[in-house]
C-alpha positions, 0 to 999 in steps of 0.5 A: 374846587366848585366855582364860586357863584357870582352874586345873584341878579345879573343882567344876564341871570336876570334875562335867563329868568325872564325866559324861563318863566315865559316858557314855563307860562306858555307851557301850562297854557299849551297843557290847558288848551289841550286838555279843553280840546280833547274834553270839548272834542270827546263830548262832540262824540259822545254827543254825536254817538247819543244822536245817531243811536237814537236816530239808527236804533230808535233809541229813546230819551231814557238811554240818556239817563241809562248811560250817566247812571252806568259810566258813573258806576263804572268809575265813581270818581268821574264827574261831567257825565250826569245825565243833565250834562250828557243832554248838553252833549247831545245838544252841543252836537246837534246845534253846531251840526244844524243845516242852519249853522253849517251854512253859517258856518260856510259862509263865514268861516270860509278860511277854516273849512275845507275846498268845496264844503260839498260833504257834510261829514267832512264840513262837519269834522271841521267845526268839530275841530273849530269848537274845540277852540273854547272851554265847555263851560263857554259852549254851555252858555252859548246854548242856554242863551243864544238861539240863533245861528249868526249870533251863536257864531258871532260869540263863538268867533270872538270869544275864541279871539279875544279869549274872553272869561265866561263873565265877559261872554255873558256881559256882551250876550246881556248888552246884545254885542250881536245885535250892535256888530250889524251893519244896519245902523252902522253910519260911515263912508268906508266903501267910498274912501276904502278899497273894498277889502279893507272898507269890509274889514272896517266895517265889521270892525265898527259897532253901531253903538256903544255900551258904556254903562260899566262906567258908572255914570248917572248923570251928565258929564263932560267930555274930559271926565268921560275920558278920564273914567274910560281911561280908568276903565281902559280894558272894559272900554277895548273889550266894548270896542272889539278885537284887534284894538290896541291902545296907544295914547290920550290927548295925543299931541299934533302939530301943524305950524305954531298950533298944537292939535289933540287927539282924544284916543288913539288906538292901533288895529291889528288886522286893519293895520291902521291908527284909529282916533277916537273922538268923545262927544257928549252931545248929538253928532254936529256937522262940524265934528266930521271936518275936525276929524277929516283933518286929524286923520290927515294928521296923522296919516303925515306924522304918525302913519307907519311904513306900510299901514292902511289909511287912518281910521276915524270914530266919533262917539257922540250921545246921540246921531241923525243918520241923516245929518251924519250920511251929509256930513261924510259925503265929501270927507276922503278919509275913512270916518265912522259915526256911533252913539254910546249908551251909559244906561240900558236903553229902554225897550221901545215898548216902553218909550213914553209910556213911564213916568219922568223924573219930574213926574215922579218927584211931583207925584211923591211931593204930592203923596207927602203933603196927603199925608195926615 
């Protein structure tokens, strides 16, 4: 006689079901990754084969068209082997093993490359394995839209770490995320107050400016409204902040004596292993903002910092900043603080500044045109 099944959804059953769902999801993800990796490695080998045969045997460009026709004839249902895609495979291989890219890879991917880096074939093999960690469509976008090896490597690494979709990658390229990640234009006191290894990581995590165009703000707003909009679009904001930021909360309450203080936004950075306080300012940077942030960081370190965590870090986001004012404001601060601008609309190119009419001039011109009508 069969033992009756107890009615549904006990706590044990729910837990068992949850574990199975998690295992199934992980297995599907791993299977998809394996398929992608094998595809990228195949495309790499095809691109390498075309390059090597052309160099060794003097084959011309027509071999790509011939290969495409014969491959598709051999397997009529085969996709991905058009002449255009075979050319991309050739370009893909060539781009990754170019001396400029390999030199950049040696500098930035030390942990993922073999000791010594002296043998080009060994180095190329290591780079081949790294290339297989993002989908083919992402590689195509990088090949088409990013020519600088350093920039291409930046977008590749960030895509691999964050799992960016192709649309997110395209948006990051459009908003010049790489240029904004460079040291030039960054304002902070990290080297003065942090150990060298941590200062370098913190400097890498800070951008010189942040693009908040996704908020859709086209008018003057108060700080609380800016904060509300960022929370509503938190996923996009975290993507803009960069890899490793985990949101903790907004208006975090801290107390000292009988007084209360509130931090606009609080994050934890997984790799810096530090709390990151973000203060939003709708106007230009003022020296007192640095003093206030320094005070907040003292409170965070005393009341919220976890065992084994590094010192808390502050980021002040403001509409504009004067680097000299920022430098002098941070000179005496004992906590790590960075100051960056944010942009709500796409910045006007420098060469056009002062050459386009202002809003007032446009309105006056329209009014004049209307009055002149018969």
